[in-house]
C-alpha positions as CSV (number, residue, x, y, z in Angstrom):
1,M,22.0,4.9,-3.7
2,A,24.3,2.6,-4.8
3,D,24.3,0.5,-8.0
4,T,22.4,-2.8,-7.4
5,H,24.6,-4.9,-9.3
6,Q,28.1,-3.9,-7.5
7,V,27.0,-3.8,-3.9
8,S,26.2,-7.0,-1.4
9,K,22.5,-7.4,-1.1
10,E,23.1,-6.4,3.0
11,V,24.6,-3.2,2.2
12,I,21.8,-2.2,-0.3
13,E,19.3,-3.3,2.7
14,L,20.8,-0.9,5.3
15,E,21.1,2.0,2.7
16,L,17.2,1.6,1.9
17,L,16.4,1.4,5.6
18,S,18.6,4.5,6.3
19,A,16.8,5.9,3.5
20,A,13.6,5.3,4.9
21,E,14.4,6.4,8.4
22,Q,15.7,9.8,6.6
23,A,12.2,10.1,4.6
24,A,10.3,9.6,7.7
25,K,11.7,12.7,9.5
26,N,11.2,14.8,6.3
27,L,7.7,13.6,6.4
28,Q,7.0,14.4,10.2
29,L,7.8,18.0,9.1
30,L,5.7,18.2,6.2
31,A,2.8,16.0,7.1
32,P,0.4,19.1,7.8
33,Q,1.5,19.9,4.3
34,I,0.7,16.7,2.9
35,N,-2.9,16.8,4.7
36,E,-3.9,20.3,3.2
37,S,-2.5,19.6,0.0
38,R,-4.2,16.4,-0.8
39,E,-1.2,15.1,-2.5
40,L,2.5,14.1,-1.6
41,T,4.2,17.3,-2.8
42,D,7.5,17.1,-4.7
43,A,9.1,17.9,-1.5
44,V,7.9,14.3,-0.6
45,T,8.1,12.5,-3.5
46,N,11.7,13.5,-5.2
47,P,13.4,12.4,-1.9
48,L,11.8,9.1,-2.0
49,A,12.1,8.7,-5.5
50,D,15.8,9.3,-5.7
51,S,16.7,7.3,-2.7
52,G,15.2,4.0,-4.5
53,L,12.2,3.6,-2.2
54,F,9.7,3.4,-5.3
55,R,11.5,1.0,-7.1
56,L,12.0,-1.6,-4.1
57,L,10.3,-4.6,-6.0
58,V,11.2,-3.8,-9.4
59,P,13.4,-6.6,-11.0
60,R,17.2,-5.7,-10.7
61,S,17.2,-6.6,-14.3
62,V,15.4,-3.1,-15.2
63,G,17.3,-1.2,-12.4
64,G,15.1,-2.4,-9.3
65,Y,16.1,-3.6,-6.1
66,E,13.8,-6.7,-6.2
67,I,14.2,-6.7,-1.8
68,D,12.8,-9.2,0.1
69,Y,9.0,-9.0,0.9
70,L,9.9,-8.9,4.7
71,L,12.2,-5.8,4.2
72,L,9.3,-4.0,2.2
73,L,7.0,-4.3,5.1
74,K,9.9,-3.0,7.3
75,I,10.1,0.1,5.1
76,V,6.4,0.8,4.6
77,G,6.0,0.5,8.3
78,I,9.0,3.1,9.1
79,I,6.9,5.3,6.6
80,A,3.5,5.0,7.8
81,R,4.6,5.8,11.3
82,A,5.8,9.1,10.0
83,D,2.6,10.0,7.8
84,G,0.0,7.4,6.7
85,S,-0.7,8.7,3.2
86,A,3.0,8.4,2.5
87,G,3.0,4.8,3.9
88,W,-0.2,3.9,1.8
89,C,1.3,5.5,-1.5
90,L,4.1,3.6,-0.7
91,N,2.7,0.4,-0.6
92,Q,0.3,0.7,-3.6
93,N,3.0,2.1,-5.9
94,N,5.7,-0.5,-5.0
95,V,3.3,-3.5,-5.2
96,L,1.6,-2.4,-8.4
97,S,5.7,-1.9,-10.1
98,T,5.8,-5.8,-9.6
99,L,4.0,-6.0,-12.7
100,S,7.4,-4.6,-14.5
101,A,8.0,-8.5,-13.9
102,F,5.1,-9.7,-15.8
103,M,5.2,-6.7,-18.8
104,P,7.4,-7.0,-22.3
105,K,11.1,-6.3,-21.0
106,D,11.3,-3.3,-23.5
107,L,8.1,-1.6,-21.5
108,A,9.8,-2.4,-18.6
109,R,12.8,-0.6,-19.5
110,E,11.1,2.4,-20.9
111,I,9.1,2.9,-17.7
112,W,12.0,2.4,-15.1
113,V,14.7,4.3,-17.1
114,D,13.3,7.2,-15.3
115,R,14.7,7.2,-11.9
116,R,11.6,9.1,-10.7
117,A,8.8,6.8,-12.6
118,V,6.0,5.9,-10.3
119,L,2.8,3.4,-11.2
120,S,-0.7,4.2,-10.1
121,N,-4.0,2.2,-10.9
122,G,-7.6,1.8,-9.8
123,P,-10.3,-0.4,-10.3
124,P,-12.2,-0.2,-13.7
125,V,-15.4,1.2,-14.1
126,G,-17.3,0.5,-17.5
127,S,-14.0,0.2,-19.1
128,Y,-13.5,-1.6,-22.4
129,A,-11.1,-1.8,-25.3
130,V,-11.1,-3.0,-28.6
131,P,-8.7,-4.5,-30.7
132,A,-7.6,-2.3,-33.5
133,S,-4.4,-2.5,-36.0
134,G,-1.1,-2.5,-33.8
135,G,-3.1,-2.2,-30.3
136,Y,-6.6,-1.1,-28.8
137,I,-9.0,1.6,-28.9
138,L,-9.5,2.3,-24.9
139,N,-12.3,3.8,-23.2
140,G,-13.5,3.9,-19.6
141,R,-12.7,5.1,-16.1
142,W,-10.6,4.1,-13.1
143,N,-11.1,5.2,-9.6
144,F,-9.1,5.6,-6.1
145,S,-5.9,6.1,-8.1
146,S,-3.7,6.2,-5.2
147,G,-0.7,8.1,-5.6
148,S,-2.2,9.7,-8.9
149,Q,-0.9,12.9,-8.6
150,H,2.9,12.0,-8.2
151,A,2.5,9.3,-10.7
152,T,4.3,9.3,-14.6
153,W,2.2,6.0,-15.7
154,V,-1.0,4.8,-15.1
155,V,-2.2,1.1,-15.3
156,A,-5.8,0.9,-16.9
157,L,-6.8,-2.6,-16.0
158,T,-9.7,-3.6,-18.8
159,P,-11.3,-6.3,-20.4
160,V,-11.3,-6.7,-24.2
161,E,-14.3,-7.1,-26.4
162,G,-14.4,-10.8,-28.4
163,R,-11.6,-11.9,-26.7
164,K,-11.6,-14.8,-23.9
165,G,-9.0,-15.1,-21.1
166,I,-6.5,-17.1,-19.8
167,D,-8.7,-19.7,-18.4
168,G,-10.9,-19.5,-21.9
169,K,-14.1,-18.5,-19.9
170,A,-14.5,-15.0,-18.7
171,E,-13.3,-11.8,-21.3
172,E,-9.4,-11.3,-21.3
173,M,-8.1,-8.8,-19.1
174,R,-5.3,-6.4,-20.1
175,N,-2.9,-3.9,-18.6
176,M,-2.8,-0.7,-20.6
177,I,0.0,1.0,-19.3
178,L,-0.4,4.8,-20.3
179,P,1.9,8.0,-19.8
180,K,-0.4,9.5,-17.0
181,E,-0.4,12.7,-19.4
182,Q,-2.5,10.7,-22.1
183,V,-5.3,10.8,-19.3
184,E,-7.7,12.9,-17.7
185,M,-7.9,13.1,-14.0
186,L,-11.0,13.8,-12.1
187,D,-10.6,15.4,-8.5
188,V,-13.0,13.1,-6.6
189,W,-10.8,12.9,-3.3
190,H,-12.4,15.2,-1.3
191,V,-12.0,12.9,2.3
192,N,-10.9,13.4,6.2
193,G,-8.5,10.7,6.4
194,L,-5.4,9.8,3.9
195,R,-5.9,13.0,2.0
196,G,-2.5,13.1,0.9
197,T,-2.8,9.8,-1.1
198,G,-4.8,11.9,-4.0
199,S,-6.4,9.0,-4.9
200,F,-8.2,10.6,-8.1
201,S,-10.1,8.9,-10.5
202,F,-9.1,8.9,-14.4
203,T,-10.7,8.4,-17.7
204,V,-9.6,8.1,-21.4
205,K,-11.7,8.5,-24.4
206,D,-11.2,6.5,-27.9
207,L,-7.8,6.3,-26.7
208,F,-5.1,4.1,-29.1
209,V,-2.9,2.2,-27.3
210,P,-0.1,0.5,-28.6
211,E,0.2,-3.4,-28.2
212,R,3.6,-3.3,-27.0
213,R,2.2,-1.1,-24.1
214,T,-0.3,-4.1,-23.1
215,F,0.1,-7.0,-21.3
216,V,-2.8,-9.9,-20.4
217,E,-3.4,-10.0,-16.4
218,G,-2.8,-13.1,-15.0
219,C,0.2,-14.2,-17.3
220,P,3.1,-16.1,-15.8
221,P,6.1,-13.8,-14.3
222,L,8.8,-13.5,-17.0
223,E,11.4,-13.3,-13.9
224,D,12.6,-16.0,-11.8
225,G,12.8,-14.3,-8.5
226,A,10.6,-15.8,-5.5
227,L,9.2,-12.2,-4.7
228,Y,7.1,-12.8,-8.0
229,L,5.1,-15.7,-7.2
230,M,3.7,-13.8,-4.3
231,P,-0.1,-12.7,-5.4
232,K,-0.7,-8.8,-5.6
233,S,-3.4,-9.4,-3.1
234,L,-1.3,-10.7,-0.3
235,L,1.3,-8.0,-0.8
236,F,-1.4,-5.2,-0.9
237,C,-3.0,-6.5,2.1
238,S,-0.4,-7.1,4.0
239,G,1.1,-3.8,3.4
240,F,-1.9,-1.7,4.1
241,A,-2.3,-3.9,7.4
242,T,1.7,-2.6,8.3
243,T,0.4,0.9,7.1
244,A,-2.8,0.7,9.8
245,L,-0.5,-0.7,12.2
246,G,2.2,2.4,11.7
247,V,-0.6,5.0,11.6
248,A,-2.0,3.5,15.1
249,R,1.4,2.9,16.8
250,S,2.2,6.8,16.2
251,G,-0.8,8.0,17.2
252,L,-0.5,5.7,20.2
253,D,3.0,7.1,21.2
254,S,1.8,10.6,20.6
255,V,-0.7,10.4,23.0
256,I,1.9,8.5,25.5
257,E,4.1,11.9,25.1
258,L,1.0,14.0,25.9
259,S,0.3,12.5,29.2
260,L,3.7,13.0,30.1
261,A,2.7,16.9,30.3
262,K,-0.9,17.5,30.1
263,T,-2.8,17.9,33.1
264,P,-6.6,18.2,32.9
265,Q,-8.6,21.0,34.7
266,E,-8.2,20.6,38.1
267,Q,-6.5,17.0,38.0
268,E,-3.4,15.1,38.2
269,L,-1.0,15.0,35.6
270,L,-2.5,12.6,33.0
271,R,-0.1,10.0,33.2
272,K,-0.7,9.5,36.9
273,Q,-4.5,8.6,36.3
274,P,-5.7,5.3,36.5
275,F,-7.7,5.4,33.4
276,T,-4.9,6.2,31.3
277,Q,-2.8,3.7,32.6
278,R,-5.3,1.1,32.0
279,E,-5.9,2.6,28.5
280,I,-2.5,2.4,27.7
281,G,-1.9,-1.0,28.6
282,Q,-4.9,-2.3,26.8
283,A,-3.8,-0.5,23.7
284,E,-0.2,-1.8,23.8
285,A,-1.6,-5.1,24.1
286,I,-3.9,-5.0,20.9
287,W,-1.1,-3.3,19.0
288,R,1.4,-6.0,19.9
289,S,-0.8,-9.1,19.7
290,A,-2.0,-7.5,15.9
291,N,1.6,-6.8,15.3
292,A,2.8,-10.2,16.2
293,Y,0.2,-12.0,14.3
294,L,0.7,-10.1,11.0
295,S,4.5,-10.7,11.4
296,D,4.1,-14.3,11.7
297,S,2.0,-14.8,9.2
298,A,4.2,-12.7,6.9
299,E,7.3,-14.9,7.4
300,A,5.5,-18.1,7.3
301,V,4.5,-16.9,3.5
302,W,7.9,-15.6,2.6
303,E,9.6,-18.9,3.7
304,S,7.3,-21.1,2.2
305,V,7.7,-18.9,-1.4
306,V,11.7,-19.0,-1.0
307,K,12.3,-22.5,-0.4
308,E,8.9,-24.1,-2.0
309,R,7.9,-21.7,-4.7
310,E,4.2,-21.6,-3.4
311,I,2.1,-21.1,-0.7
312,S,-0.2,-23.2,1.1
313,V,-3.9,-22.5,1.3
314,E,-3.5,-22.4,5.3
315,N,-0.6,-19.6,4.9
316,R,-2.6,-17.5,2.6
317,I,-5.5,-17.6,4.8
318,N,-3.3,-16.7,7.9
319,L,-1.9,-13.7,6.1
320,R,-5.3,-12.6,4.7
321,L,-6.9,-12.7,8.2
322,S,-3.8,-11.2,9.9
323,S,-3.9,-8.2,7.7
324,T,-7.6,-7.7,8.1
325,H,-7.5,-8.1,12.1
326,A,-4.5,-5.9,12.2
327,I,-6.2,-3.1,10.3
328,R,-9.3,-3.5,12.7
329,E,-7.5,-3.3,15.5
330,S,-5.4,-0.5,14.8
331,V,-8.8,1.4,14.8
332,K,-9.2,0.3,18.2
333,V,-5.9,1.2,19.2
334,A,-6.6,4.7,17.5
335,D,-9.9,5.2,19.4
336,I,-8.2,4.4,23.0
337,A,-5.4,7.2,22.0
338,Y,-8.1,9.7,20.7
339,S,-10.4,9.2,23.9
340,I,-7.4,9.8,26.2
341,C,-6.6,13.3,24.6
342,G,-9.9,14.6,25.9
343,S,-10.5,17.8,23.8
344,S,-6.9,18.0,22.6
345,A,-7.7,15.6,20.2
346,I,-10.3,17.4,18.1
347,F,-8.1,20.2,16.2
348,E,-7.1,19.6,13.0
349,Q,-3.3,20.6,13.6
350,T,-3.0,17.5,16.6
351,P,-0.9,14.5,15.3
352,I,-3.8,12.1,16.7
353,Q,-6.5,13.8,14.8
354,R,-5.0,12.7,11.5
355,K,-4.1,9.4,12.9
356,F,-7.3,9.0,13.8
357,Q,-8.6,9.9,10.4
358,D,-6.5,8.1,8.8
359,V,-6.6,4.7,10.1
360,R,-10.4,4.7,9.8
361,V,-10.0,5.4,6.3
362,I,-7.8,2.3,6.0
363,S,-10.6,0.2,7.6
364,Q,-13.3,1.3,5.0
365,Q,-10.7,-0.3,2.0
366,I,-11.4,-3.4,0.7
367,Q,-8.5,-5.1,2.8
368,G,-10.5,-4.2,6.0
369,R,-13.8,-5.5,5.0
370,M,-15.1,-8.1,8.0
371,S,-15.9,-10.5,5.2
372,H,-12.5,-11.6,5.3
373,Y,-13.3,-12.8,8.4
374,D,-15.7,-15.1,7.1
375,T,-13.6,-16.6,4.7
376,A,-11.1,-17.3,7.2
377,G,-13.9,-19.0,8.8
378,R,-14.9,-21.0,6.2
379,H,-11.5,-22.4,5.9
380,F,-11.2,-23.3,9.5
381,L,-14.6,-25.2,9.3
382,E,-13.2,-27.0,6.6
383,L,-15.5,-25.2,4.1
384,D,-14.3,-24.0,0.8
385,P,-13.1,-20.1,1.3
386,D,-14.3,-19.2,-2.1
387,S,-12.6,-16.1,-2.1
388,R,-10.2,-14.8,-4.8
389,L,-8.9,-12.4,-2.2
390,Y,-6.8,-14.6,-0.5
């Protein structure tokens, strides 16, 4: 990949898109292996890292590409169509890398000097940090650490005992950046969908973390780029919605391809049957409508961030709602595709089986919760949305 300081933005974007397309071809071949091994293997992650696809949102000042938000979604979509787990991890690990715009510059350089650096994290469970001379003593557990098997560093968000946060009320929440070898990984990821994300848990006990590898959650960015004004919650939800749409799209495409060749017992070719034709038409309408709403919402948010350096509540709500809706509608598309396939869909080696399972797991994650419809509904009814997730 070309040096980000010497090549025009347009050339870099074309190179990254080309790298994503090439990675997608590799992923299609390796998808069964990813599913079986429950991780993105070196054969997957090394090419992704070497082509720069894990540092898309890292500031240029520390060796990243700091690409536009809309380009991120396009790249995530390309990868997700090839493999849902890879699309999920690509979004998760890249959004998490925006922390490099908030952390001390020396720490960001320490992490991203490694071309294959990847961050992973997870929501804390019973974690706490106690101030100590020169740093903190950390204890706790963090779950659902997507990409943990190929990560090089983990982010342990935790409250600090005896300290108030930025608002002066709740406890201070601090990001602790830990080399992965300092934590214990727990293999709890025994699931039927998104198996390749390797979303293990990790724990630490009485671990000393130096001050220089920590920073307060919620502090303002140290970089000027518009990208770092985007809330992580919106980056996560729209990226995972794009992943769901990519998985559903590839599932539907696989069924269309199957219908050109499969003839059910004592019947006409699958594509000639009225049931198949109607179901494909409905699935296309569902997918295209959800995709259009998400695209429109994402474009409106990015335009306001770039031009006004802020996001209105209306635009935030629309992006949150369109993201949740895209995830829920992707399940409907996958269900239709699965139904059309008949008995062919039940075997593990078939693409639609993996797509069907992957998109359902996405819908169970926080970004697919039905409560986000409630948040949007409150806004449209001129009530306080009362949510930190928009």
